[in-house]
N, C-alpha and C positions, 0 to 999 in steps of 0.2 A: 504494500500497499504505500502509493508517494504523498507521502506531505508534504504541501507547499506556504509558508507562511509569511504573515503581514503584519508589522509594528506599526501602530497606529493610533491616532488621537479620537479624530472624527470630529473634531469640534468646532463647525459640524459636520457632515458627509460633504463632500461635493463634488462638481464636476469632473475633476482631473483623480478623485478618489475613484469616482467608477469608474472612468476611464481604468486606471489602475487593476483593478478587479477583472475587468471587460480583456486586457492584455493580459492576464496572468493564467484566465482559460482556453486563449489563446495560441500561448506561446508554450506553456509545461502542458506536461502531462499527468498533471494533480489528478489523483484521487478524492483528496481534498485539500478545499483550502481554508489553513486558519487566521484568522487576528485574534492577536494578541492588543489589546486594547486599554487606556488607559479606565478609569472608573471617571467619578462625576469630580476627581481636583485632575488638573494634567498639568503638563510637563513645565509651562511655565507660573505655576504658584496661580493657579485662580481656577474656578470651579467652569464645568464644562457648561456651554449656553443650554443644553439639554440633557436628561439625566442617560447614564450610563444603558439601561434596559431600552431606553425609547432608539440611543443609537445603532445599542444591538442587533434590534431587529430591522434598520435600516440597510445594515451589513449583510447580513441574509436575504435582506432582499435583492439586493443587487450581485449576490452569486457568495459571498462568503459560507461555508458550510461548518465552522466551530465559531465563537465569538467566547474569548478566554478575557477574562479581569486583569488587569496587573496591576501588581502589590503597589501599593503607595507606599513603601520605601525604594519604589523604580520611580512611580510615576511623578514624587515631588522630588526631583534630585536634575541636578546638574547634565548635558550631552553624554559622558563620558559614564558617570555610573547607571544612568535612562541605560544605553546601550549597555550597559555589558548584564545587568539581572533581568534586560527582555532578550538579549542572545541565550543566558543561561536557563532562564525560562524554556525556549525551544529544543535547546539540546536537550532538556531533560525530557522534555516531550518527544523526543526521536524525528526531530522535522526533518526533512533530504532537501529542502532551497527554503533560502531565504529571502524574498524582495523587498527593495524598499526603493522610492525613488529620489531621482536627480535632478539637477535646475541643468544642467549641459554634461558635467562632468561623467565620464563612461566608469565602469568598475573597475576594468584596467590602469586608468588615469586616478580613482583613489585607491588604490591595493597599492601603486607605487610611489605616491606620497606615504603611507603607512609603511612601505618599506625606508622610505630617506626619512621618514618622524623614529624612525628605531635604531638609526643609524646613526643619529645627530641626538639620539636621547642628552643623551651626559651635557653636550652642550646648552641643548636646549634648556632642562633643567637651571644650569647655572645660570644664564639669562632671567629665565621667568624669578629665580629669586630678586633677580636684582631690579628688576621692575616692579617687583611687589614692595620692594624694602621702598619705593621710591610713590607708593601711593595705590598704584593701581591694581584696576583689578585682574582676578587670576587671567578671565578670558582676555581681555585687555594683552595684559601680562604675556599670554603665549603665542598670541597675533605677531605682538612685537619681537619677542625672542625670535619666530616663524622668518620673521620680515629679516631681521639683522643676520640672518645666517645665511638663509637664503636669496644670494645679491640680485638676482633674475623679480624676486617678489613672487611669481607664479604660485608658491608653494601658500604663500601668505594670503593667497586670493584666493584661494580654495576655500580656507576657512569662513571667508567674506562676502564673499558671492550669494550663498544663497545656507539658509538651518539644514537646508536637505543636504546639500555636501556635507554636514559638520557631522551630523547626523551618517549619512553612510561612510564616513572615514571612523567614527565611534563603532558604530557596528562590525566594519571590520578586524577592527583591533580589539573588539569583545571574541571574533571570532577564535584570532589569533590566540589571547588570551586561555583560552579557552579548548583550545586545542582539537575545534571543531572540524567537525569533513563538511558541514553543511556548503551545497552548492550556492553562488547568490547569484540575483540576475538583479542587473540595477535600470531601470527604467523611466525615462526623460519624461522630465517635465511638458506637459503641454498649453497652449495658451488659449486655443480655441480646442472646440471637439469638432464632431466631425457635419456637427450641426451649427459648426459656427459660432456657436455661443461661447461666448468669453471667459475660459476658466478661473474664477476669483478664488484669492487665499481664503484662508479661515480668519483671517482676523482680519479682510476685508468685508466679509459675511458677517462676522458680530457685528461691525459697527453698521455695516445697513441694517442690521437686524435690528440693532440698539435704536438705529432713528423711525423702525418698522418700515423700511423701506427696499425690504427683500419682495422679489418677485419668484413668478414660476420659472421663471427666464434665468436667473440666476445661479438655479440651483438644482440638483436633484428634483424630481416630483413628491417622490415620499421624504424630503430633508424638509422640503418646503409646507408639506403639509403639519411637521410636527413641530415647527418651528410655530405656525400659525395659531398651533391648537393646546402647544406648551406651554408652559411659563420660559419666559426672558430671562434669564438667571443670569445676574451680572455679578460680580466680585463686591462693587459700590453698595449693594444689597445690604450687605456684610457688617459694613464700617462701625456701627453703633455696636455692636458684640464685639469686635478685636479692642473699639474704644474702653469696654468694661475692662479685658483680657488686661489690658499693660497698663489701664489706672488706679487698675484695683491691687496694684505691687510695685515693688520697690524696683527701680532701673536693676542690678545688682540682683533681683530675684530672674529678672528675665533672662538673666542666661542660662538658666535651667533647662531654657526651650532649647530645641535644637537647631544648628546653626548658628546664634545667637550670640557671639563673639566681636573680640577685637575693636570693643569699644560703642557695638550700633548699638546696642541697648540703651547706653546712654541720650544716643540723638534720636531714637524710637518715641521714646520715653518724655522728651523733650515737643518731636516734630507732631506730636498727636493732642498737644496743647495748643498748638499754632493750627492745627486746621481741621477743617470740618467734613472731609471725603476724602474715598478713598484713593482717588485719583490725583489729589494735589497730595494728598503724604508721601503716596508711593514718587513724583516727581520732585516731592521737597531730598528725600530721602536718595535718590538714586544720585552716583557723582563715578568719579574714573574709577574708585574703589570698588564699590558697587554699581551692577546692573541691573538694571530695571526685574528683569529675571527674578534675579537672584535675592532681590527685597523683597518682590513678591512672593517668592519661595520661603523664606526667612518670617514675612508677617503670616503666611499660613500656618506655619508652624505655630505660630503666639496665638491663632485663631483658633486651632486643633486644639490647642494645648498637647503637643510632644512633646516631652521632656527626652533630655537627650539621653539619659538611661533609660526610657523605653522604646526609641530608636535603635538601639543597640540591641537591647534584649530580642527589638522583632528580626534584625538583624541574623542573630543568632541560632534564632528558632527556625526562621526561613533558608539559613545556610543548612540547617540538618533535614526540614519539611518545608520544599517550599511550597505553597497554600495557595492554592489558586480555584477561584469560584469561576464557574460554568455560566454564560450569560444568556444563551442561547446555539443551538444545533441545528443543522438538517439532518434528513436521512444519513449523507454520507458522514458528517460529521458525528451523528450516534455511532458510527463506527469505527472512528479517530476514538472516543472515549470509550468502548469497549475492549479497545487492544490496548492503550493507554494508558488506562484510569490506575491500574497499580504501578504506574513507572518506578524504581528504585530513586527516591527524594522529592517526589513529584507527588502532589493532590490536590487533585482535584475533584471540586466538591458540586453540588449542587444545591444542597440544602444545609442552611448554618445551624450549625451545632454547638453545643457546649465544646464537641470534640474538635471542631476544627477554629472555634468561636477567637481561642488565642494567640493564631497565628495571624489572625486576618482582625485584630482587631485595631489596628493606624485605620482598615479600609471602613472599617466600620462603624468608627469614630465621625470619620468623613463625613459617610453616607448619613451618618446622625445630625451635624452640624449642617449638611446644603440641604437637610430637609428642614431645620429652623428659618428657613430662610423669613422677612420676614414681611414683606413685600408680597410674597406669592404660596400658596399650596401648593406642594410640595408631595406627589406617592409618596410614602412606605416605600425606604429603598431596600430593604431586607423582612422582614418578619412576612411571612405570608409571601415571597417571592419565590417562581422557581425558573428555571431554563424555561427561553421560549423556546419550541418546537418549531419549525417553517418549515 
């Protein structure tokens, strides 16, 4: 049984995603197409615009056979850890091929770049430390280090051209770290589909959705139906909950939360008194040291009340037994579950019980806070929820 896999967020599912799934069906001999998808919290430290169950249903309707939920300890991480945990999950599942999108670079380009990174790792690390000491963020420091070592600057361009390139690079690095035998297929992003519809990015669609300007011409039909019939969840909706979390304790106590260090706790504690919404708080905190995405992830850790201790415990538990929720499946996906459910080191579960709740606790908490949206009534995300059979 050949299993082909995609790592995704579908926030929301757009025309480019639809094209990618169609291409996988055409270009691979997959018996089953697995989508490993972020849950209700996505990699940039935001809540998904529509919940994980609705997004899983859309993926199934457009060709996925099995939709699995990525653990929060992967989805609420920078690109390298996001990629590592994602690839590790697929490796444990026994996936035969990983497919990802790129802006323009081929798999060969990205693979050659990863080889170059490995060859120059020591020099890059030394240069990164210098930039970090000058107060730059890790992302900016890494890009500058690569640019300083690669005189042509072509390598640095791969990092800055597109988030898809960065993720592709990290997927390849993770495959090498794990000594994976998975094949790789990189599919170039398109600007227009076969109907000459412009392929908008997820961020463009979210902004249109915020302004209630999404039309049936801008997204796939089922995505449009979900967007207009379900709450439009925004990070901004949760500002008062975050403000309570921050103001109810001292700056020093904020350091108990995962990722809150290097003085950012004092900055957060001070700036939340001077702002009245998420957008202005994030803009104020973003600097050459902390990128917007890293700030959003830090604030999400506080909002979800995730401590350093809990984070490390979750890593240990999931290193021992990686616990993954099944969100939906087709008949082909059911066959994958039958064959792979008891793989060593992997726990695929359909029904939340006390036995799997401990390993799943961070996702469970994210779902609880997600459902506490003060502006919208969001359906229960766990109790009484079972995988969608499409």
